[in-house]
Backbone as numpy.savetxt, mean C-alpha at the origin, in Angstrom:
# Nx Ny Nz CAx CAy CAz Cx Cy Cz
-0.28 6.84 35.63 -0.55 6.48 34.25 0.58 7.03 33.38
1.12 6.21 32.51 2.20 6.63 31.60 1.57 7.34 30.41
2.01 8.56 30.09 1.45 9.26 28.94 1.63 8.44 27.66
0.65 8.48 26.77 0.65 7.65 25.57 1.84 7.93 24.66
2.34 9.15 24.64 3.43 9.47 23.71 4.74 8.79 24.08
4.83 8.22 25.31 6.05 7.55 25.74 6.00 6.02 25.58
4.85 5.52 25.16 4.72 4.07 25.00 5.26 3.65 23.64
5.94 2.51 23.60 6.44 1.96 22.35 5.79 0.62 22.10
5.72 0.24 20.84 5.22 -1.07 20.49 6.40 -2.04 20.58
6.38 -2.99 21.52 7.52 -3.90 21.69 7.71 -4.85 20.52
6.69 -4.99 19.65 6.79 -5.92 18.54 7.35 -5.29 17.27
7.51 -3.96 17.23 7.99 -3.30 16.02 9.34 -3.84 15.56
10.36 -3.99 16.43 11.63 -4.53 15.94 11.50 -5.94 15.37
10.71 -6.79 16.01 10.53 -8.16 15.52 9.78 -8.16 14.19
8.74 -7.32 14.07 8.02 -7.23 12.80 8.94 -6.79 11.68
9.81 -5.83 11.95 10.75 -5.35 10.93 11.71 -6.45 10.53
12.19 -7.19 11.51 13.13 -8.28 11.23 12.46 -9.37 10.39
11.25 -9.76 10.75 10.53 -10.77 9.99 10.22 -10.29 8.58
9.83 -9.01 8.46 9.54 -8.44 7.15 10.78 -8.44 6.28
11.91 -8.08 6.87 13.16 -8.05 6.11 13.56 -9.45 5.66
13.39 -10.45 6.53 13.80 -11.81 6.22 12.85 -12.49 5.23
11.53 -12.37 5.45 10.56 -13.08 4.64 9.95 -12.22 3.54
10.32 -10.96 3.43 9.67 -10.04 2.51 9.57 -10.52 1.08
10.65 -11.08 0.52 10.63 -11.51 -0.88 9.88 -12.82 -1.08
9.58 -13.54 -0.01 8.89 -14.81 -0.14 7.38 -14.61 -0.12
6.93 -13.46 0.30 5.51 -13.17 0.42 5.11 -12.29 -0.76
4.01 -12.61 -1.48 3.65 -11.82 -2.65 3.40 -10.34 -2.35
2.87 -10.03 -1.18 2.60 -8.64 -0.83 3.50 -8.27 0.32
4.35 -7.25 0.12 5.29 -6.84 1.16 4.86 -5.50 1.73
5.18 -5.30 2.98 4.86 -4.06 3.67 6.01 -3.72 4.60
6.43 -2.47 4.58 7.41 -2.05 5.57 6.65 -1.53 6.77
7.05 -1.91 7.95 6.40 -1.48 9.17 7.20 -0.33 9.76
6.74 0.87 9.58 7.43 2.02 10.13 6.46 2.87 10.92
5.40 2.27 11.44 4.47 3.01 12.26 3.13 3.25 11.60
3.09 3.27 10.26 1.83 3.52 9.57 1.71 2.51 8.45
0.62 1.77 8.46 0.36 0.76 7.43 -1.06 0.96 6.94
-1.23 1.67 5.81 -2.59 1.93 5.35 -3.30 0.66 4.93
-4.57 0.51 5.32 -5.33 -0.66 4.91 -5.50 -0.69 3.39
-5.46 -1.88 2.82 -5.53 -2.07 1.38 -6.63 -3.07 1.04
-7.46 -2.73 0.07 -8.42 -3.66 -0.51 -8.01 -3.87 -1.96
-7.97 -5.11 -2.40 -7.63 -5.43 -3.78 -8.71 -6.35 -4.32
-9.33 -5.94 -5.41 -10.38 -6.77 -6.00 -10.16 -6.85 -7.50
-10.95 -7.70 -8.15 -10.76 -7.98 -9.56 -12.09 -8.24 -10.22
-12.24 -7.79 -11.46 -13.37 -8.21 -12.28 -12.79 -8.70 -13.60
-13.62 -8.90 -14.61 -13.12 -9.46 -15.86 -12.11 -8.57 -16.57
-12.22 -7.25 -16.40 -11.36 -6.35 -17.15 -10.31 -5.60 -16.36
-10.43 -5.58 -15.03 -9.53 -4.75 -14.22 -9.20 -5.40 -12.87
-8.10 -4.92 -12.31 -7.82 -5.06 -10.89 -8.08 -3.69 -10.29
-8.55 -3.64 -9.05 -8.80 -2.37 -8.36 -8.15 -2.43 -6.99
-7.39 -1.41 -6.66 -6.78 -1.31 -5.34 -7.30 -0.04 -4.68
-7.60 -0.12 -3.40 -8.00 1.06 -2.62 -7.20 1.06 -1.33
-6.61 2.22 -1.03 -5.87 2.38 0.21 -6.46 3.56 0.97
-6.59 3.39 2.28 -7.06 4.48 3.13 -5.86 5.29 3.59
-5.85 6.57 3.22 -4.76 7.47 3.56 -5.32 8.75 4.17
-5.95 8.66 5.34 -6.60 9.83 5.92 -5.61 10.95 6.22
-6.03 12.16 5.87 -5.21 13.33 6.15 -4.06 13.55 5.19
-3.94 12.72 4.17 -2.84 12.86 3.22 -3.35 13.44 1.91
-2.47 14.17 1.22 -2.80 14.70 -0.09 -2.14 13.84 -1.16
-2.58 13.99 -2.39 -2.02 13.18 -3.47 -0.55 13.50 -3.72
-0.11 14.68 -3.35 1.29 15.06 -3.51 2.21 14.30 -2.54
1.65 13.76 -1.48 2.43 13.03 -0.48 2.53 11.53 -0.77
1.94 11.09 -1.89 1.89 9.67 -2.22 2.54 9.46 -3.58
3.36 8.42 -3.70 4.01 8.07 -4.96 3.62 6.64 -5.32
3.29 6.43 -6.59 2.92 5.11 -7.09 3.87 4.76 -8.23
4.39 3.54 -8.19 5.27 3.10 -9.28 5.00 1.64 -9.58
5.43 1.21 -10.77 5.32 -0.19 -11.14 6.62 -0.60 -11.82
7.15 -1.73 -11.37 8.38 -2.26 -11.95 8.35 -3.78 -11.82
8.61 -4.46 -12.94 8.60 -5.93 -12.96 7.31 -6.50 -12.39
6.18 -5.92 -12.77 4.84 -6.35 -12.35 4.59 -6.19 -10.85
5.39 -5.37 -10.17 5.17 -5.08 -8.75 4.71 -3.62 -8.64
3.49 -3.44 -8.15 2.95 -2.10 -7.94 3.32 -1.67 -6.53
3.90 -0.48 -6.42 4.35 0.03 -5.13 3.68 1.37 -4.85
3.12 1.49 -3.66 2.55 2.76 -3.19 3.34 3.13 -1.96
3.94 4.34 -1.96 4.74 4.76 -0.81 4.45 6.22 -0.50
4.77 6.58 0.71 4.58 7.96 1.14 4.92 8.10 2.61
4.56 9.24 3.14 4.79 9.48 4.56 3.63 10.27 5.12
3.05 9.73 6.18 2.00 10.44 6.90 2.68 11.22 8.00
2.65 12.52 7.89 3.34 13.39 8.84 2.64 13.39 10.20
3.45 13.38 11.22 2.92 13.38 12.58 2.46 14.79 12.95
1.28 14.86 13.53 0.79 16.13 14.04 1.35 16.30 15.44
1.83 17.47 15.72 2.43 17.73 17.03 1.37 17.67 18.13
1.70 16.96 19.18 0.83 16.91 20.34 1.06 18.16 21.18
0.03 18.68 21.74 0.15 19.87 22.57 0.82 19.50 23.88
1.91 20.16 24.19 2.69 19.84 25.39 1.91 20.08 26.68
1.06 21.09 26.71 0.35 21.39 27.95 -0.87 20.50 28.17
-1.21 19.69 27.19 -2.33 18.77 27.32 -1.80 17.40 27.75
-2.56 16.71 28.58 -2.18 15.36 28.96 -3.08 14.39 28.20
-2.50 13.71 27.23 -3.26 12.77 26.42 -3.42 11.46 27.16
-4.63 10.95 27.19 -4.90 9.66 27.81 -4.70 8.52 26.82
-4.88 8.82 25.54 -4.73 7.80 24.51 -4.41 8.48 23.18
-3.43 7.94 22.46 -3.11 8.39 21.11 -3.04 7.14 20.25
-3.99 6.98 19.34 -4.07 5.78 18.53 -3.72 6.01 17.07
-3.68 7.25 16.65 -3.35 7.51 15.25 -1.89 7.18 15.02
-1.59 6.61 13.87 -0.21 6.25 13.57 0.31 7.10 12.42
1.61 7.27 12.42 2.28 8.13 11.47 3.56 7.46 11.00
4.12 7.99 9.93 5.41 7.52 9.49 5.45 7.19 8.02
6.58 6.68 7.61 6.81 6.29 6.23 6.14 4.93 6.00
5.51 4.77 4.85 4.91 3.49 4.53 5.25 3.11 3.10
5.17 1.82 2.85 5.34 1.28 1.50 4.53 0.01 1.41
3.60 -0.03 0.46 2.81 -1.23 0.21 3.16 -1.71 -1.19
3.56 -2.95 -1.32 3.96 -3.53 -2.59 3.17 -4.81 -2.81
2.69 -5.01 -4.03 2.07 -6.27 -4.35 2.28 -6.61 -5.81
2.49 -7.90 -6.04 2.77 -8.40 -7.38 1.47 -8.58 -8.16
1.51 -8.12 -9.42 0.38 -8.27 -10.32 0.72 -9.30 -11.39
-0.28 -9.92 -11.98 0.00 -10.85 -13.07 0.60 -10.09 -14.26
1.23 -10.81 -15.14 1.86 -10.20 -16.32 0.82 -9.61 -17.27
-0.41 -10.06 -17.19 -1.44 -9.66 -18.15 -2.10 -8.33 -17.78
-1.33 -7.28 -17.60 -1.90 -5.96 -17.31 -1.36 -4.94 -18.31
-2.09 -3.85 -18.46 -1.68 -2.75 -19.32 -1.05 -1.68 -18.44
0.25 -1.75 -18.24 0.94 -0.84 -17.32 0.73 0.62 -17.69
0.74 0.93 -19.00 0.62 2.33 -19.43 -0.77 2.90 -19.21
-1.76 2.06 -18.93 -3.14 2.53 -18.75 -3.59 2.53 -17.29
-2.67 2.32 -16.35 -3.03 2.35 -14.93 -3.47 3.76 -14.57
-4.56 3.86 -13.82 -5.12 5.15 -13.45 -5.26 5.22 -11.92
-4.94 6.37 -11.35 -5.07 6.55 -9.90 -5.75 7.88 -9.61
-6.60 7.87 -8.59 -7.23 9.11 -8.13 -7.37 9.04 -6.62
-7.40 10.21 -6.03 -7.50 10.28 -4.56 -8.63 11.22 -4.21
-9.53 10.71 -3.36 -10.68 11.51 -2.95 -11.03 11.18 -1.51
-11.17 12.20 -0.69 -11.55 12.05 0.72 -10.65 11.06 1.46
-9.35 11.10 1.19 -8.40 10.25 1.90 -8.37 8.81 1.44
-9.01 8.50 0.30 -8.99 7.15 -0.25 -8.32 7.20 -1.62
-7.24 6.43 -1.75 -6.53 6.31 -3.03 -7.13 5.13 -3.77
-7.59 5.39 -5.01 -8.20 4.36 -5.84 -7.31 4.17 -7.07
-6.89 2.93 -7.30 -6.04 2.60 -8.44 -6.77 1.59 -9.29
-6.89 1.88 -10.59 -7.53 0.99 -11.54 -6.44 0.45 -12.47
-6.35 -0.87 -12.56 -5.30 -1.52 -13.34 -5.97 -2.39 -14.40
-5.98 -1.92 -15.67 -6.65 -2.71 -16.71 -5.85 -3.95 -17.09
-6.60 -5.01 -17.36 -5.99 -6.26 -17.82 -5.85 -6.21 -19.34
-4.95 -7.00 -19.86 -4.84 -7.13 -21.31 -5.85 -8.17 -21.77
-6.16 -8.13 -23.04 -7.06 -9.12 -23.62 -6.38 -10.48 -23.57
-7.12 -11.48 -23.20 -6.57 -12.84 -23.21 -6.46 -13.30 -24.65
-5.31 -13.81 -24.99 -5.10 -14.32 -26.33 -5.43 -15.81 -26.32
-6.43 -16.15 -27.11 -6.85 -17.55 -27.20 -5.86 -18.30 -28.10
-5.54 -19.53 -27.75 -4.65 -20.30 -28.61 -5.31 -20.54 -29.97
-4.52 -20.42 -30.98 -5.03 -20.59 -32.35 -4.63 -21.97 -32.85
-5.58 -22.66 -33.43 -5.31 -23.96 -34.00 -4.73 -23.80 -35.41
-3.72 -24.55 -35.69 -3.08 -24.48 -37.00 -3.33 -25.80 -37.70
-3.88 -25.72 -38.89 -4.14 -26.94 -39.64 -2.88 -27.37 -40.37
-2.72 -28.64 -40.47 -1.55 -29.20 -41.16 -1.93 -29.43 -42.62
-1.15 -28.89 -43.52 -1.42 -29.06 -44.97 -0.83 -30.36 -45.47
C-alpha cells in the first residue's frame, strides 16, 4: 500500500490550466492549490449572503477585498505535520492557498459589507442599494 502522503492528484495541473484559460469567462473564479473552501451564496430582498467553510482557520488568516464589483476571499490553510512514525492509511484533509472570487451586481453598498467568523464558518453580508424607480416627467 502506498502511503497517502505520497499520492498526488493527477488532475491538479489540468485544473490549473483550465482555470487559468477560462477564469475570466466564468463569473466565479477559483484557484486550485489544494484547498477550495465550499461556498454558499444566497440572496433576499435587501442583501446577498456568502458563507465559506474554513475549518481550523482564524479570522487573521483570511483576507476579504472588493474591487470592480468582484468580492475576493483569500487565505492559506496551513498543513498540519503528519507524524513520521505513524503510518497513515488515508489523509483526506486538504491544505494550501485558496482564493474564491465572485462578481456581484453593481447595486451593492460596498462600504457596508460586514463579515464575521464563528466556528470555522465565514459569514459575509452584502447589503443591496435601494432600487431607484424611474420617474415620469410631464411635458409642459
